[in-house]
Every structure is written in structure tokens, then in C-alpha cells.
C-alpha positions in Angstrom: 82.0 114.5 96.7 79.8 113.7 99.8 79.1 109.9 100.5 76.6 109.3 103.5 75.1 106.0 105.0 76.2 103.5 102.7 75.8 99.6 102.9 78.2 98.5 100.6 81.9 99.1 99.4 82.8 102.4 98.3 85.5 102.8 95.6 86.5 106.6 94.0 89.4 107.0 91.6 90.5 110.4 90.1 88.7 112.9 91.9 89.4 116.9 91.9 88.1 118.3 94.8 87.4 117.0 98.5 86.0 113.6 99.3 83.8 113.4 102.4 82.6 109.8 103.4 80.4 109.1 106.3 78.6 105.8 107.8 79.7 103.2 105.5 79.2 99.3 106.1 81.8 98.1 103.9 85.4 98.8 102.4 86.2 102.2 101.4 88.8 102.5 98.5 89.8 105.7 97.4 92.7 106.6 94.8 94.2 109.8 93.3 92.2 112.7 94.9 93.4 116.3 94.3 91.8 117.7 97.4 91.1 116.8 101.1 89.6 113.2 102.2 87.4 113.1 105.5 86.2 109.5 106.3 84.0 108.7 109.4 82.3 105.8 111.1 83.2 102.9 108.7 82.7 99.5 109.6 85.2 98.1 107.4 88.8 98.5 105.9 89.8 101.8 104.5 92.6 102.1 101.8 93.8 105.4 100.7 96.6 106.1 97.9 97.7 109.3 95.9 95.7 112.3 98.0 97.1 115.8 97.4 95.4 117.2 100.6 94.8 116.5 104.3 93.5 113.0 105.1 91.1 112.8 108.4 89.8 109.7 109.4 87.7 109.1 112.5 85.8 105.6 113.7 86.8 102.9 111.7 86.2 99.3 112.6 89.0 97.9 110.3 92.4 98.2 108.8 93.3 101.6 107.6 96.2 102.0 105.1 97.3 105.2 103.9 99.7 105.7 101.0 101.3 108.6 99.1 99.8 111.8 100.6 100.8 115.1 100.0 99.4 116.8 103.3 98.8 116.0 106.9 97.1 113.0 108.1 95.1 112.8 111.4 93.5 109.3 112.3 91.1 108.9 115.6 89.4 105.6 116.8 90.6 102.8 114.9 89.7 99.0 115.9 92.2 97.7 113.6 96.1 98.1 112.2 97.0 101.3 110.6 99.8 101.6 107.9 101.1 104.9 106.9 103.8 105.0 104.0 105.0 108.3 102.1 103.1 111.3 103.8 104.7 114.9 103.0 103.0 116.6 106.2 102.3 115.7 109.8 100.9 112.7 111.1 98.6 112.3 114.2 97.4 109.1 115.8 94.9 108.6 118.5 93.2 105.9 120.0 94.1 102.9 117.7 93.5 99.1 118.8 96.1 97.2 116.5 99.5 97.9 115.3 100.7 101.0 113.8 103.2 100.8 111.0 104.6 104.1 110.0 107.0 104.3 107.0 108.7 107.5 105.2 106.8 110.6 106.8 108.1 114.0 106.2 106.7 115.9 109.2 106.0 115.6 113.0 104.5 112.3 114.0 102.4 112.4 116.9 101.0 109.1 118.6 
């Protein structure tokens, strides 16, 4: 699934395969994905739950919440708080202008 240049909220549930989302002016909610998730340039909050694959997020102007990921998580350039919970993989966080909360990560954490 590839989504680009959307001026509203984006919601995905129960996806078998990778999800790529770019240039969204609204909230992004992704749940139950069996594949990697890549999100870039979102002007709104991002919520990701239950992903079997890597998660890469870059350029979010809002809060980021990631929960229950079986894979690595990379986050860069977030203007808001980041909450990461229950990740089975490494977590790398760069350039966050807000609070960072990390709980239950089974892997390296680099901030």
C-alpha cells in the first residue's frame, strides 16, 4: 500500500504487506500490519499498533505513538512527544522536540 499527498486523516487496519505513507496533512492510524511501515512528512499525530516488521518514521509535526512492534523502529525529526511500548527489536530515535517515553523494548535503544 502506498499513499501520497493526502489532506485528511489516514486509517489502515489489517494489512498484509508493506505500508508507505508520505505527505499527509492529518492524523495517521495504522493497526495490524504484517509487513514494514514507512511514514514521512505528516502534519498530524501518528499512531501505529501491532506491526510485524520494521517501522520507519521521519518528519512528523505531532505526537507519535508506537505499540506492539516485532521489528526495529527508527524515528527522526518529530515535533511532538514520542511514546514507544512493547517493541521486539532495536529502537533508534533522533531529533525529537518533545517528551520521549520508552517501555518494554527487547533490543538496543539509541537516542
